[in-house]
Structure formats: C-alpha cells, structure tokens
C-alpha positions in Angstrom: -25.1 -84.1 6.7 -23.1 -81.4 6.5 -20.7 -80.7 3.2 -16.6 -80.0 4.2 -15.2 -78.0 2.0 -11.3 -77.0 1.4 -9.5 -74.5 4.0 -8.7 -71.0 2.0 -6.4 -70.1 4.0 -3.7 -69.5 2.0 -6.0 -66.4 0.5 -6.8 -64.3 3.7 -3.0 -62.7 3.3 -4.0 -61.7 -0.4 -7.0 -60.0 0.7 -5.7 -58.8 3.6 -3.5 -56.9 1.2 -5.7 -56.3 -1.2 -8.2 -54.8 1.7 -5.1 -52.2 2.5 -4.7 -51.6 -1.6 -8.6 -50.4 -1.5 -8.5 -48.1 1.4 -4.6 -46.5 -0.4 -6.9 -46.1 -3.3 -10.0 -44.5 -1.5 -6.8 -42.3 0.5 -5.8 -41.3 -3.3 -8.9 -40.5 -4.4 -10.1 -38.2 -1.3 -6.7 -36.2 -1.6 -7.4 -35.5 -5.3 -4.4 -38.0 -7.0 -3.4 -37.9 -10.2 -5.7 -40.1 -12.4 -3.5 -42.4 -13.2 -1.7 -42.8 -10.6 -5.2 -44.6 -9.4 -5.9 -46.2 -12.4 -2.8 -47.9 -11.7 -3.7 -48.6 -8.5 -6.6 -49.7 -9.5 -5.1 -52.3 -12.5 -3.2 -53.7 -9.5 -5.9 -54.6 -7.6 -7.7 -56.4 -10.7 -5.2 -58.7 -10.9 -3.9 -59.7 -7.5 -7.9 -60.4 -7.2 -7.1 -62.6 -10.0 -4.3 -63.9 -8.0 -6.8 -65.3 -5.8 -9.0 -66.4 -8.0 -6.5 -68.5 -9.3 -5.8 -70.5 -6.4 -9.2 -70.7 -5.4 -10.2 -72.7 -8.7 -6.9 -74.3 -8.4 -7.8 -75.6 -4.9 -10.9 -76.6 -6.1 -9.6 -78.5 -8.3 -7.4 -80.9 -6.5 -9.9 -80.6 -3.3 -13.2 -80.7 -4.5 -12.3 -82.3 -8.4 -10.0 -84.9 -7.2 -12.5 -85.8 -3.8 -15.5 -86.3 -7.2 -13.1 -88.5 -9.1 -12.7 -90.9 -6.5 -16.8 -91.0 -5.7 -18.3 -93.7 -6.1 -21.0 -91.4 -8.4 -19.2 -89.9 -11.6 -22.5 -87.5 -12.3 -20.6 -85.8 -9.1 -17.3 -85.1 -11.1 -19.2 -84.1 -14.1 -21.6 -81.5 -12.1 -17.9 -80.5 -10.8 -16.1 -79.9 -14.9 -19.3 -78.2 -15.7 -19.1 -76.1 -13.1 -15.1 -75.4 -13.6 -16.1 -74.9 -17.8 -18.9 -72.2 -16.5 -16.3 -70.2 -13.8 -13.9 -70.5 -17.0 -16.3 -68.9 -19.2 -17.6 -65.7 -17.1 -13.5 -65.0 -16.3 -12.2 -62.1 -17.5 
C-alpha cells in the first residue's frame, strides 16, 4: 500500500525564490563582486532555507504526527516523536 504524504506545494514558491537567489550569488561570484556582499546573500539564502525547513516540519507535525496520534497503534506516535527529536537535534 502506498502511503500518502502531505502536500508541500506552499514551499515551492520559497524554493523558486531561493533558486533565483543562488543564481544571483553565482553571478556575483562570476562578476568578482565584493566578498561581504556575496556573504550577505549566502546568509539570506541560508535563512530562507531555514524557513522552508521549519515549514516542512510544521506540516509534518500537523499532518503526520496528528495522524499517528489518532491511530490505533501507539508505536506510530512514538516513532514520529523520535523522528522529530532526531531532526531537531540535527538542526543548526
């Protein structure tokens, strides 16, 4: 049986913007722009990716964890909680 996961389309516009920012950074490097200007753009991309990460985690909690909490098998919820703790532990 194929598991149906939540829709993450809301993150696509953010990812498209990030993709544009990365192309801009590449162009800045090719044009040999000022180092600090490039670093600031990299920081902006990093922050934008963090927002995507948090959005995905929020969706996971609202859908996957919520579904596990209402399932008959309590091990499913335990597994989801463990996943979240592990992911948070690896977040910068």
